[in-house]
N, CA, C and O atoms as a CHARMM CRD file, in Angstrom:
* protein
*
  360
    1    1 UNK  N   -128.45900-106.15100  67.64700 PROA 1      0.00000
    2    1 UNK  CA  -127.88800-105.23400  68.61300 PROA 1      0.00000
    3    1 UNK  C   -128.71200-105.29000  69.90600 PROA 1      0.00000
    4    1 UNK  O   -129.94100-105.34800  69.86900 PROA 1      0.00000
    5    2 UNK  N   -128.03000-105.27000  71.02400 PROA 2      0.00000
    6    2 UNK  CA  -128.66500-105.34100  72.32800 PROA 2      0.00000
    7    2 UNK  C   -129.16000-103.95700  72.73000 PROA 2      0.00000
    8    2 UNK  O   -128.44100-102.96800  72.58600 PROA 2      0.00000
    9    3 UNK  N   -130.38600-103.89100  73.23300 PROA 3      0.00000
   10    3 UNK  CA  -130.91300-102.65600  73.78300 PROA 3      0.00000
   11    3 UNK  C   -130.41900-102.57200  75.22600 PROA 3      0.00000
   12    3 UNK  O   -130.83200-103.37800  76.06000 PROA 3      0.00000
   13    4 UNK  N   -129.53200-101.59900  75.54000 PROA 4      0.00000
   14    4 UNK  CA  -128.96400-101.53500  76.89000 PROA 4      0.00000
   15    4 UNK  C   -130.00000-101.42700  77.99600 PROA 4      0.00000
   16    4 UNK  O   -129.84800-102.06600  79.03800 PROA 4      0.00000
   17    5 UNK  N   -131.04600-100.64000  77.80000 PROA 5      0.00000
   18    5 UNK  CA  -132.06700-100.49100  78.84300 PROA 5      0.00000
   19    5 UNK  C   -132.77600-101.81800  79.11100 PROA 5      0.00000
   20    5 UNK  O   -133.01700-102.17100  80.26500 PROA 5      0.00000
   21    6 UNK  N   -133.10900-102.55200  78.04900 PROA 6      0.00000
   22    6 UNK  CA  -133.75400-103.85000  78.21600 PROA 6      0.00000
   23    6 UNK  C   -132.81500-104.84600  78.88900 PROA 6      0.00000
   24    6 UNK  O   -133.23600-105.63000  79.74000 PROA 6      0.00000
   25    7 UNK  N   -131.55100-104.81100  78.50500 PROA 7      0.00000
   26    7 UNK  CA  -130.58100-105.73500  79.10400 PROA 7      0.00000
   27    7 UNK  C   -130.38800-105.43200  80.59000 PROA 7      0.00000
   28    7 UNK  O   -130.28100-106.35600  81.39700 PROA 7      0.00000
   29    8 UNK  N   -130.34400-104.15400  80.95900 PROA 8      0.00000
   30    8 UNK  CA  -130.19100-103.79600  82.36500 PROA 8      0.00000
   31    8 UNK  C   -131.39400-104.27400  83.17800 PROA 8      0.00000
   32    8 UNK  O   -131.23300-104.76500  84.29500 PROA 8      0.00000
   33    9 UNK  N   -132.58000-104.13600  82.63100 PROA 9      0.00000
   34    9 UNK  CA  -133.78100-104.62700  83.31500 PROA 9      0.00000
   35    9 UNK  C   -133.72000-106.14500  83.47400 PROA 9      0.00000
   36    9 UNK  O   -134.10000-106.68500  84.51400 PROA 9      0.00000
   37   10 UNK  N   -133.24200-106.82200  82.44000 PROA 10     0.00000
   38   10 UNK  CA  -133.10300-108.27900  82.50700 PROA 10     0.00000
   39   10 UNK  C   -132.10300-108.68400  83.59300 PROA 10     0.00000
   40   10 UNK  O   -132.35900-109.61200  84.36000 PROA 10     0.00000
   41   11 UNK  N   -130.97300-107.99300  83.65400 PROA 11     0.00000
   42   11 UNK  CA  -129.96400-108.30500  84.66500 PROA 11     0.00000
   43   11 UNK  C   -130.48000-108.03700  86.07200 PROA 11     0.00000
   44   11 UNK  O   -130.16300-108.78200  86.99900 PROA 11     0.00000
   45   12 UNK  N   -131.26100-106.99800  86.23800 PROA 12     0.00000
   46   12 UNK  CA  -131.87800-106.69400  87.53300 PROA 12     0.00000
   47   12 UNK  C   -132.71700-107.88900  87.99000 PROA 12     0.00000
   48   12 UNK  O   -132.61800-108.31600  89.14000 PROA 12     0.00000
   49   13 UNK  N   -133.53800-108.42200  87.09500 PROA 13     0.00000
   50   13 UNK  CA  -134.36300-109.58200  87.43100 PROA 13     0.00000
   51   13 UNK  C   -133.54300-110.81500  87.75500 PROA 13     0.00000
   52   13 UNK  O   -133.86600-111.55400  88.68600 PROA 13     0.00000
   53   14 UNK  N   -132.48100-111.04200  86.99000 PROA 14     0.00000
   54   14 UNK  CA  -131.59800-112.18200  87.24700 PROA 14     0.00000
   55   14 UNK  C   -130.97600-112.06100  88.63300 PROA 14     0.00000
   56   14 UNK  O   -130.91600-113.03300  89.38500 PROA 14     0.00000
   57   15 UNK  N   -130.51600-110.86000  88.96000 PROA 15     0.00000
   58   15 UNK  CA  -129.89200-110.63400  90.27400 PROA 15     0.00000
   59   15 UNK  C   -130.88300-110.90100  91.39500 PROA 15     0.00000
   60   15 UNK  O   -130.56300-111.61300  92.34700 PROA 15     0.00000
   61   16 UNK  N   -132.07600-110.34200  91.29400 PROA 16     0.00000
   62   16 UNK  CA  -133.05400-110.51500  92.37200 PROA 16     0.00000
   63   16 UNK  C   -133.42500-111.98000  92.54000 PROA 16     0.00000
   64   16 UNK  O   -133.55000-112.45700  93.66800 PROA 16     0.00000
   65   17 UNK  N   -133.60300-112.70000  91.44000 PROA 17     0.00000
   66   17 UNK  CA  -133.88500-114.13600  91.53300 PROA 17     0.00000
   67   17 UNK  C   -132.74900-114.85800  92.23700 PROA 17     0.00000
   68   17 UNK  O   -132.99000-115.70300  93.09900 PROA 17     0.00000
   69   18 UNK  N   -131.51800-114.53400  91.88000 PROA 18     0.00000
   70   18 UNK  CA  -130.35400-115.18800  92.47300 PROA 18     0.00000
   71   18 UNK  C   -130.26000-114.88000  93.97100 PROA 18     0.00000
   72   18 UNK  O   -130.03800-115.78100  94.77900 PROA 18     0.00000
   73   19 UNK  N   -130.42800-113.61800  94.33500 PROA 19     0.00000
   74   19 UNK  CA  -130.33400-113.23600  95.75200 PROA 19     0.00000
   75   19 UNK  C   -131.43400-113.90200  96.57200 PROA 19     0.00000
   76   19 UNK  O   -131.20100-114.32100  97.70600 PROA 19     0.00000
   77   20 UNK  N   -132.61300-113.99700  96.00800 PROA 20     0.00000
   78   20 UNK  CA  -133.72100-114.64300  96.70300 PROA 20     0.00000
   79   20 UNK  C   -133.42400-116.12300  96.91500 PROA 20     0.00000
   80   20 UNK  O   -133.58600-116.63600  98.02200 PROA 20     0.00000
   81   21 UNK  N   -132.99100-116.81200  95.85800 PROA 21     0.00000
   82   21 UNK  CA  -132.68000-118.24600  95.95000 PROA 21     0.00000
   83   21 UNK  C   -131.53800-118.52500  96.90700 PROA 21     0.00000
   84   21 UNK  O   -131.55400-119.53000  97.61800 PROA 21     0.00000
   85   22 UNK  N   -130.53900-117.63900  96.93300 PROA 22     0.00000
   86   22 UNK  CA  -129.36200-117.84300  97.78000 PROA 22     0.00000
   87   22 UNK  C   -129.55000-117.30200  99.20300 PROA 22     0.00000
   88   22 UNK  O   -128.65800-117.43800 100.04000 PROA 22     0.00000
   89   23 UNK  N   -130.69100-116.69900  99.47300 PROA 23     0.00000
   90   23 UNK  CA  -130.93900-116.14600 100.80700 PROA 23     0.00000
   91   23 UNK  C   -130.05800-114.94700 101.11800 PROA 23     0.00000
   92   23 UNK  O   -129.65900-114.74900 102.26600 PROA 23     0.00000
   93   24 UNK  N   -129.75200-114.14400 100.10000 PROA 24     0.00000
   94   24 UNK  CA  -128.84300-113.01700 100.28700 PROA 24     0.00000
   95   24 UNK  C   -129.52200-111.65100 100.20100 PROA 24     0.00000
   96   24 UNK  O   -128.83100-110.63300 100.17300 PROA 24     0.00000
   97   25 UNK  N   -130.83800-111.59900 100.15800 PROA 25     0.00000
   98   25 UNK  CA  -131.51100-110.30800 100.05900 PROA 25     0.00000
   99   25 UNK  C   -131.17800-109.39100 101.23900 PROA 25     0.00000
  100   25 UNK  O   -131.16400-108.16900 101.09000 PROA 25     0.00000
  101   26 UNK  N   -130.91000-109.97800 102.40700 PROA 26     0.00000
  102   26 UNK  CA  -130.58600-109.17900 103.58900 PROA 26     0.00000
  103   26 UNK  C   -129.25300-108.44500 103.45400 PROA 26     0.00000
  104   26 UNK  O   -128.95800-107.55600 104.25100 PROA 26     0.00000
  105   27 UNK  N   -128.45100-108.80300 102.46300 PROA 27     0.00000
  106   27 UNK  CA  -127.17600-108.11300 102.23600 PROA 27     0.00000
  107   27 UNK  C   -127.37600-106.70400 101.66900 PROA 27     0.00000
  108   27 UNK  O   -126.48600-105.86000 101.77400 PROA 27     0.00000
  109   28 UNK  N   -128.54100-106.45100 101.07000 PROA 28     0.00000
  110   28 UNK  CA  -128.81000-105.15500 100.44900 PROA 28     0.00000
  111   28 UNK  C   -129.24100-104.14400 101.49800 PROA 28     0.00000
  112   28 UNK  O   -129.89800-104.50600 102.47400 PROA 28     0.00000
  113   29 UNK  N   -128.87700-102.87400 101.31000 PROA 29     0.00000
  114   29 UNK  CA  -129.37600-101.83900 102.21800 PROA 29     0.00000
  115   29 UNK  C   -130.89900-101.74700 102.12400 PROA 29     0.00000
  116   29 UNK  O   -131.50300-102.25200 101.17800 PROA 29     0.00000
  117   30 UNK  N   -131.50600-101.10100 103.10700 PROA 30     0.00000
  118   30 UNK  CA  -132.96200-100.95300 103.11000 PROA 30     0.00000
  119   30 UNK  C   -133.44000-100.20900 101.86300 PROA 30     0.00000
  120   30 UNK  O   -134.44200-100.58800 101.25600 PROA 30     0.00000
  121   31 UNK  N   -132.72400 -99.15600 101.48400 PROA 31     0.00000
  122   31 UNK  CA  -133.02300 -98.39900 100.27200 PROA 31     0.00000
  123   31 UNK  C   -131.71700 -98.24000  99.50300 PROA 31     0.00000
  124   31 UNK  O   -130.66800 -97.99300 100.10000 PROA 31     0.00000
  125   32 UNK  N   -131.77700 -98.38100  98.18600 PROA 32     0.00000
  126   32 UNK  CA  -130.56700 -98.30900  97.36700 PROA 32     0.00000
  127   32 UNK  C   -130.96100 -98.11500  95.92000 PROA 32     0.00000
  128   32 UNK  O   -132.12800 -98.24300  95.55000 PROA 32     0.00000
  129   33 UNK  N   -129.96200 -97.80300  95.10800 PROA 33     0.00000
  130   33 UNK  CA  -130.14400 -97.74000  93.65300 PROA 33     0.00000
  131   33 UNK  C   -129.20700 -98.76600  93.04700 PROA 33     0.00000
  132   33 UNK  O   -127.99100 -98.68800  93.21800 PROA 33     0.00000
  133   34 UNK  N   -129.77000 -99.71500  92.34700 PROA 34     0.00000
  134   34 UNK  CA  -128.99700-100.80500  91.76100 PROA 34     0.00000
  135   34 UNK  C   -128.38600-100.38200  90.43200 PROA 34     0.00000
  136   34 UNK  O   -129.04300 -99.77500  89.58600 PROA 34     0.00000
  137   35 UNK  N   -127.10900-100.72100  90.27600 PROA 35     0.00000
  138   35 UNK  CA  -126.39400-100.47400  89.02000 PROA 35     0.00000
  139   35 UNK  C   -125.84500-101.82300  88.54300 PROA 35     0.00000
  140   35 UNK  O   -124.77500-102.24000  88.98800 PROA 35     0.00000
  141   36 UNK  N   -126.55900-102.50900  87.64600 PROA 36     0.00000
  142   36 UNK  CA  -126.03700-103.77100  87.10500 PROA 36     0.00000
  143   36 UNK  C   -124.87900-103.47900  86.14600 PROA 36     0.00000
  144   36 UNK  O   -125.01600-102.65200  85.24400 PROA 36     0.00000
  145   37 UNK  N   -123.75100-104.14900  86.33500 PROA 37     0.00000
  146   37 UNK  CA  -122.57900-103.93800  85.48300 PROA 37     0.00000
  147   37 UNK  C   -122.12600-105.25700  84.86400 PROA 37     0.00000
  148   37 UNK  O   -121.41200-106.02800  85.50500 PROA 37     0.00000
  149   38 UNK  N   -122.53100-105.51900  83.64000 PROA 38     0.00000
  150   38 UNK  CA  -122.03700-106.71800  82.96400 PROA 38     0.00000
  151   38 UNK  C   -120.61700-106.46900  82.45500 PROA 38     0.00000
  152   38 UNK  O   -120.42100-105.72500  81.49300 PROA 38     0.00000
  153   39 UNK  N   -119.65000-107.07800  83.08800 PROA 39     0.00000
  154   39 UNK  CA  -118.23900-106.82300  82.79400 PROA 39     0.00000
  155   39 UNK  C   -117.83700-107.22500  81.38600 PROA 39     0.00000
  156   39 UNK  O   -116.83700-106.73300  80.86300 PROA 39     0.00000
  157   40 UNK  N   -118.60400-108.11500  80.76700 PROA 40     0.00000
  158   40 UNK  CA  -118.28300-108.57600  79.41600 PROA 40     0.00000
  159   40 UNK  C   -119.23400-107.99500  78.36100 PROA 40     0.00000
  160   40 UNK  O   -119.30000-108.49400  77.23800 PROA 40     0.00000
  161   41 UNK  N   -119.96600-106.94000  78.72900 PROA 41     0.00000
  162   41 UNK  CA  -120.86500-106.24600  77.80000 PROA 41     0.00000
  163   41 UNK  C   -120.61200-104.74400  77.93400 PROA 41     0.00000
  164   41 UNK  O   -121.38100-104.04800  78.59800 PROA 41     0.00000
  165   42 UNK  N   -119.54400-104.23600  77.31300 PROA 42     0.00000
  166   42 UNK  CA  -119.12000-102.85300  77.54700 PROA 42     0.00000
  167   42 UNK  C   -120.16900-101.79200  77.22500 PROA 42     0.00000
  168   42 UNK  O   -120.26500-100.79500  77.94100 PROA 42     0.00000
  169   43 UNK  N   -120.94700-101.97900  76.18100 PROA 43     0.00000
  170   43 UNK  CA  -121.95600-100.96800  75.82800 PROA 43     0.00000
  171   43 UNK  C   -123.02800-100.86900  76.91500 PROA 43     0.00000
  172   43 UNK  O   -123.45600 -99.77400  77.27800 PROA 43     0.00000
  173   44 UNK  N   -123.44900-102.00700  77.42100 PROA 44     0.00000
  174   44 UNK  CA  -124.47200-102.03100  78.46500 PROA 44     0.00000
  175   44 UNK  C   -123.90000-101.47500  79.76500 PROA 44     0.00000
  176   44 UNK  O   -124.56800-100.70500  80.45500 PROA 44     0.00000
  177   45 UNK  N   -122.68100-101.85300  80.10200 PROA 45     0.00000
  178   45 UNK  CA  -122.04600-101.34400  81.31900 PROA 45     0.00000
  179   45 UNK  C   -121.86600 -99.83100  81.25000 PROA 45     0.00000
  180   45 UNK  O   -122.06000 -99.14000  82.25000 PROA 45     0.00000
  181   46 UNK  N   -121.50000 -99.31600  80.09200 PROA 46     0.00000
  182   46 UNK  CA  -121.32600 -97.86700  79.93400 PROA 46     0.00000
  183   46 UNK  C   -122.65100 -97.14800  80.16100 PROA 46     0.00000
  184   46 UNK  O   -122.67700 -96.08900  80.79000 PROA 46     0.00000
  185   47 UNK  N   -123.74500 -97.70500  79.66000 PROA 47     0.00000
  186   47 UNK  CA  -125.06200 -97.11900  79.86500 PROA 47     0.00000
  187   47 UNK  C   -125.41700 -97.11900  81.34800 PROA 47     0.00000
  188   47 UNK  O   -125.95000 -96.13400  81.85800 PROA 47     0.00000
  189   48 UNK  N   -125.12900 -98.20800  82.03500 PROA 48     0.00000
  190   48 UNK  CA  -125.42700 -98.29700  83.46200 PROA 48     0.00000
  191   48 UNK  C   -124.62000 -97.27000  84.25500 PROA 48     0.00000
  192   48 UNK  O   -125.15600 -96.61900  85.15200 PROA 48     0.00000
  193   49 UNK  N   -123.34200 -97.12200  83.93000 PROA 49     0.00000
  194   49 UNK  CA  -122.51200 -96.14800  84.63300 PROA 49     0.00000
  195   49 UNK  C   -122.95400 -94.71900  84.34700 PROA 49     0.00000
  196   49 UNK  O   -122.93000 -93.87200  85.24000 PROA 49     0.00000
  197   50 UNK  N   -123.35400 -94.44800  83.11300 PROA 50     0.00000
  198   50 UNK  CA  -123.84600 -93.11000  82.77700 PROA 50     0.00000
  199   50 UNK  C   -125.12200 -92.81000  83.56300 PROA 50     0.00000
  200   50 UNK  O   -125.28300 -91.70800  84.08600 PROA 50     0.00000
  201   51 UNK  N   -126.01500 -93.77300  83.64600 PROA 51     0.00000
  202   51 UNK  CA  -127.23800 -93.59400  84.41700 PROA 51     0.00000
  203   51 UNK  C   -126.91100 -93.33300  85.88500 PROA 51     0.00000
  204   51 UNK  O   -127.47800 -92.42700  86.49600 PROA 51     0.00000
  205   52 UNK  N   -125.99700 -94.12500  86.45500 PROA 52     0.00000
  206   52 UNK  CA  -125.63500 -93.96900  87.86500 PROA 52     0.00000
  207   52 UNK  C   -125.06400 -92.57600  88.13700 PROA 52     0.00000
  208   52 UNK  O   -125.29900 -91.99300  89.19600 PROA 52     0.00000
  209   53 UNK  N   -124.32400 -92.06100  87.18100 PROA 53     0.00000
  210   53 UNK  CA  -123.66900 -90.76200  87.33700 PROA 53     0.00000
  211   53 UNK  C   -124.64700 -89.60500  87.12000 PROA 53     0.00000
  212   53 UNK  O   -124.55400 -88.57700  87.79200 PROA 53     0.00000
  213   54 UNK  N   -125.57600 -89.77000  86.19100 PROA 54     0.00000
  214   54 UNK  CA  -126.40300 -88.64500  85.73900 PROA 54     0.00000
  215   54 UNK  C   -127.82800 -88.61100  86.29000 PROA 54     0.00000
  216   54 UNK  O   -128.42600 -87.53700  86.36400 PROA 54     0.00000
  217   55 UNK  N   -128.37700 -89.74000  86.67100 PROA 55     0.00000
  218   55 UNK  CA  -129.77000 -89.76900  87.10900 PROA 55     0.00000
  219   55 UNK  C   -129.93400 -89.05600  88.44300 PROA 55     0.00000
  220   55 UNK  O   -129.09900 -89.21400  89.33400 PROA 55     0.00000
  221   56 UNK  N   -130.99300 -88.27600  88.59100 PROA 56     0.00000
  222   56 UNK  CA  -131.23400 -87.61200  89.87400 PROA 56     0.00000
  223   56 UNK  C   -131.39800 -88.63900  90.99200 PROA 56     0.00000
  224   56 UNK  O   -131.95100 -89.71800  90.78200 PROA 56     0.00000
  225   57 UNK  N   -130.92200 -88.29700  92.15700 PROA 57     0.00000
  226   57 UNK  CA  -131.02500 -89.16600  93.33300 PROA 57     0.00000
  227   57 UNK  C   -131.36700 -88.28400  94.53600 PROA 57     0.00000
  228   57 UNK  O   -130.57200 -88.16400  95.46800 PROA 57     0.00000
  229   58 UNK  N   -132.55600 -87.66800  94.51000 PROA 58     0.00000
  230   58 UNK  CA  -132.88600 -86.72000  95.58000 PROA 58     0.00000
  231   58 UNK  C   -132.96100 -87.36200  96.96700 PROA 58     0.00000
  232   58 UNK  O   -132.79800 -86.68300  97.98100 PROA 58     0.00000
  233   59 UNK  N   -133.20600 -88.66500  97.00500 PROA 59     0.00000
  234   59 UNK  CA  -133.27200 -89.36100  98.29400 PROA 59     0.00000
  235   59 UNK  C   -131.88300 -89.60500  98.87300 PROA 59     0.00000
  236   59 UNK  O   -131.73700 -89.87200 100.06600 PROA 59     0.00000
  237   60 UNK  N   -130.86300 -89.51200  98.02000 PROA 60     0.00000
  238   60 UNK  CA  -129.49700 -89.78200  98.46300 PROA 60     0.00000
  239   60 UNK  C   -129.23600 -91.25400  98.74400 PROA 60     0.00000
  240   60 UNK  O   -128.36000 -91.59500  99.53900 PROA 60     0.00000
  241   61 UNK  N   -129.99500 -92.12200  98.09200 PROA 61     0.00000
  242   61 UNK  CA  -129.82100 -93.55500  98.30400 PROA 61     0.00000
  243   61 UNK  C   -128.44500 -93.99200  97.80800 PROA 61     0.00000
  244   61 UNK  O   -127.96500 -93.49100  96.79200 PROA 61     0.00000
  245   62 UNK  N   -127.81000 -94.92500  98.52100 PROA 62     0.00000
  246   62 UNK  CA  -126.50100 -95.40100  98.07800 PROA 62     0.00000
  247   62 UNK  C   -126.61500 -96.23300  96.80900 PROA 62     0.00000
  248   62 UNK  O   -127.62900 -96.88300  96.55600 PROA 62     0.00000
  249   63 UNK  N   -125.55300 -96.19400  96.02400 PROA 63     0.00000
  250   63 UNK  CA  -125.48200 -97.03800  94.83400 PROA 63     0.00000
  251   63 UNK  C   -124.96500 -98.41100  95.23300 PROA 63     0.00000
  252   63 UNK  O   -124.02600 -98.53400  96.01900 PROA 63     0.00000
  253   64 UNK  N   -125.59100 -99.43400  94.68300 PROA 64     0.00000
  254   64 UNK  CA  -125.14600-100.81700  94.84700 PROA 64     0.00000
  255   64 UNK  C   -124.82700-101.32100  93.44800 PROA 64     0.00000
  256   64 UNK  O   -125.70100-101.38800  92.58400 PROA 64     0.00000
  257   65 UNK  N   -123.57300-101.67300  93.23900 PROA 65     0.00000
  258   65 UNK  CA  -123.13800-102.18400  91.94200 PROA 65     0.00000
  259   65 UNK  C   -123.17900-103.70400  91.97700 PROA 65     0.00000
  260   65 UNK  O   -122.65000-104.32500  92.89900 PROA 65     0.00000
  261   66 UNK  N   -123.80600-104.30100  90.97100 PROA 66     0.00000
  262   66 UNK  CA  -123.85200-105.75300  90.83900 PROA 66     0.00000
  263   66 UNK  C   -123.03000-106.12300  89.61000 PROA 66     0.00000
  264   66 UNK  O   -123.38600-105.76900  88.48700 PROA 66     0.00000
  265   67 UNK  N   -121.93500-106.83300  89.82800 PROA 67     0.00000
  266   67 UNK  CA  -121.05500-107.23900  88.73200 PROA 67     0.00000
  267   67 UNK  C   -121.53000-108.57400  88.17400 PROA 67     0.00000
  268   67 UNK  O   -121.85200-109.50300  88.91500 PROA 67     0.00000
  269   68 UNK  N   -121.56400-108.64400  86.84000 PROA 68     0.00000
  270   68 UNK  CA  -122.00500-109.84400  86.13600 PROA 68     0.00000
  271   68 UNK  C   -120.91300-110.30700  85.18000 PROA 68     0.00000
  272   68 UNK  O   -120.18100-109.49200  84.61900 PROA 68     0.00000
  273   69 UNK  N   -120.81000-111.60500  85.00300 PROA 69     0.00000
  274   69 UNK  CA  -120.00800-112.23200  83.94600 PROA 69     0.00000
  275   69 UNK  C   -120.86000-113.29200  83.29100 PROA 69     0.00000
  276   69 UNK  O   -121.48000-114.11600  83.96400 PROA 69     0.00000
  277   70 UNK  N   -120.88600-113.26500  81.96800 PROA 70     0.00000
  278   70 UNK  CA  -121.66400-114.23400  81.19800 PROA 70     0.00000
  279   70 UNK  C   -123.10900-114.31700  81.66900 PROA 70     0.00000
  280   70 UNK  O   -123.69600-115.39700  81.71500 PROA 70     0.00000
  281   71 UNK  N   -123.68000-113.15700  82.02000 PROA 71     0.00000
  282   71 UNK  CA  -125.06900-113.10200  82.41900 PROA 71     0.00000
  283   71 UNK  C   -125.37000-113.58500  83.82200 PROA 71     0.00000
  284   71 UNK  O   -126.53400-113.69100  84.20700 PROA 71     0.00000
  285   72 UNK  N   -124.31800-113.88300  84.60300 PROA 72     0.00000
  286   72 UNK  CA  -124.51200-114.37000  85.97300 PROA 72     0.00000
  287   72 UNK  C   -123.92700-113.37900  86.96200 PROA 72     0.00000
  288   72 UNK  O   -122.83300-112.86200  86.73700 PROA 72     0.00000
  289   73 UNK  N   -124.63100-113.10300  88.05600 PROA 73     0.00000
  290   73 UNK  CA  -124.08500-112.19500  89.07000 PROA 73     0.00000
  291   73 UNK  C   -122.92200-112.85700  89.80700 PROA 73     0.00000
  292   73 UNK  O   -122.98800-114.03400  90.16200 PROA 73     0.00000
  293   74 UNK  N   -121.86200-112.08800  90.03200 PROA 74     0.00000
  294   74 UNK  CA  -120.69300-112.63800  90.71800 PROA 74     0.00000
  295   74 UNK  C   -120.32000-111.86100  91.97800 PROA 74     0.00000
  296   74 UNK  O   -119.69800-112.42400  92.87900 PROA 74     0.00000
  297   75 UNK  N   -120.68300-110.58400  92.06400 PROA 75     0.00000
  298   75 UNK  CA  -120.26600-109.80100  93.22600 PROA 75     0.00000
  299   75 UNK  C   -121.14500-108.56700  93.36100 PROA 75     0.00000
  300   75 UNK  O   -121.56000-107.96500  92.37100 PROA 75     0.00000
  301   76 UNK  N   -121.42000-108.20300  94.62100 PROA 76     0.00000
  302   76 UNK  CA  -122.08500-106.93600  94.92200 PROA 76     0.00000
  303   76 UNK  C   -121.05900-105.98700  95.51700 PROA 76     0.00000
  304   76 UNK  O   -120.28400-106.37000  96.39300 PROA 76     0.00000
  305   77 UNK  N   -121.05500-104.76300  95.04700 PROA 77     0.00000
  306   77 UNK  CA  -120.22400-103.71500  95.62800 PROA 77     0.00000
  307   77 UNK  C   -121.16900-102.79300  96.38200 PROA 77     0.00000
  308   77 UNK  O   -121.87000-101.96900  95.79500 PROA 77     0.00000
  309   78 UNK  N   -121.16400-102.95700  97.69700 PROA 78     0.00000
  310   78 UNK  CA  -122.02700-102.19300  98.58600 PROA 78     0.00000
  311   78 UNK  C   -121.22700-101.05800  99.20700 PROA 78     0.00000
  312   78 UNK  O   -119.99700-101.07900  99.16900 PROA 78     0.00000
  313   79 UNK  N   -121.89800-100.07900  99.77100 PROA 79     0.00000
  314   79 UNK  CA  -121.15000 -99.01500 100.45700 PROA 79     0.00000
  315   79 UNK  C   -120.27000 -99.61000 101.56900 PROA 79     0.00000
  316   79 UNK  O   -120.77900-100.14300 102.55500 PROA 79     0.00000
  317   80 UNK  N   -118.97900 -99.51300 101.39900 PROA 80     0.00000
  318   80 UNK  CA  -118.04000 -99.96600 102.41800 PROA 80     0.00000
  319   80 UNK  C   -117.68400-101.43500 102.42500 PROA 80     0.00000
  320   80 UNK  O   -116.87600-101.85700 103.25200 PROA 80     0.00000
  321   81 UNK  N   -118.25700-102.23400 101.53400 PROA 81     0.00000
  322   81 UNK  CA  -117.90300-103.66000 101.52800 PROA 81     0.00000
  323   81 UNK  C   -118.31000-104.31700 100.22000 PROA 81     0.00000
  324   81 UNK  O   -119.06200-103.76000  99.42000 PROA 81     0.00000
  325   82 UNK  N   -117.78300-105.52900 100.03100 PROA 82     0.00000
  326   82 UNK  CA  -118.11100-106.33900  98.85400 PROA 82     0.00000
  327   82 UNK  C   -118.66500-107.67400  99.33000 PROA 82     0.00000
  328   82 UNK  O   -118.28000-108.18100 100.38300 PROA 82     0.00000
  329   83 UNK  N   -119.57600-108.23500  98.53900 PROA 83     0.00000
  330   83 UNK  CA  -120.15000-109.53500  98.84000 PROA 83     0.00000
  331   83 UNK  C   -120.06100-110.38600  97.58200 PROA 83     0.00000
  332   83 UNK  O   -120.60400-110.02500  96.53900 PROA 83     0.00000
  333   84 UNK  N   -119.37300-111.51600  97.68600 PROA 84     0.00000
  334   84 UNK  CA  -119.34100-112.45300  96.57000 PROA 84     0.00000
  335   84 UNK  C   -120.66500-113.18300  96.53900 PROA 84     0.00000
  336   84 UNK  O   -121.11300-113.70600  97.55900 PROA 84     0.00000
  337   85 UNK  N   -121.30000-113.22300  95.36500 PROA 85     0.00000
  338   85 UNK  CA  -122.62200-113.82200  95.27600 PROA 85     0.00000
  339   85 UNK  C   -122.70600-114.95700  94.27300 PROA 85     0.00000
  340   85 UNK  O   -123.75700-115.58200  94.13100 PROA 85     0.00000
  341   86 UNK  N   -121.62200-115.22800  93.58200 PROA 86     0.00000
  342   86 UNK  CA  -121.64000-116.32500  92.61800 PROA 86     0.00000
  343   86 UNK  C   -120.22300-116.67400  92.20400 PROA 86     0.00000
  344   86 UNK  O   -119.29400-115.88400  92.37300 PROA 86     0.00000
  345   87 UNK  N   -120.07900-117.85800  91.66600 PROA 87     0.00000
  346   87 UNK  CA  -118.77500-118.29800  91.19200 PROA 87     0.00000
  347   87 UNK  C   -118.51700-117.72100  89.80800 PROA 87     0.00000
  348   87 UNK  O   -119.42100-117.67300  88.97300 PROA 87     0.00000
  349   88 UNK  N   -117.30900-117.29000  89.56900 PROA 88     0.00000
  350   88 UNK  CA  -116.95000-116.78200  88.24900 PROA 88     0.00000
  351   88 UNK  C   -116.82600-117.94700  87.27500 PROA 88     0.00000
  352   88 UNK  O   -116.45100-119.06100  87.64100 PROA 88     0.00000
  353   89 UNK  N   -117.14900-117.65400  86.04200 PROA 89     0.00000
  354   89 UNK  CA  -117.06800-118.67900  84.99800 PROA 89     0.00000
  355   89 UNK  C   -115.61800-119.07500  84.77400 PROA 89     0.00000
  356   89 UNK  O   -114.71600-118.24200  84.86200 PROA 89     0.00000
  357   90 UNK  N   -115.40700-120.32700  84.49100 PROA 90     0.00000
  358   90 UNK  CA  -114.04700-120.82500  84.26000 PROA 90     0.00000
  359   90 UNK  C   -113.58300-120.47500  82.87300 PROA 90     0.00000
  360   90 UNK  O   -112.46100-120.81100  82.49400 PROA 90     0.00000
């Protein structure tokens, strides 16, 4: 069984590595709260959404959703826009 918290931390690292390699770090707001959403891992995605909804955010930082398929980042959902960051699996 997958530990959702560990998987979310792993996806966070995968995303940051990908954004760094692709030169896309500038797409992120200066301050934000990342919500990794693995579209093909419902238990992990549910945990991420629950955290996004329930965790205190006293700074009022915007949520940035990172969509994943098969462990690879495919899209960022930023406040007011979307950024494609990877090709979807065939």
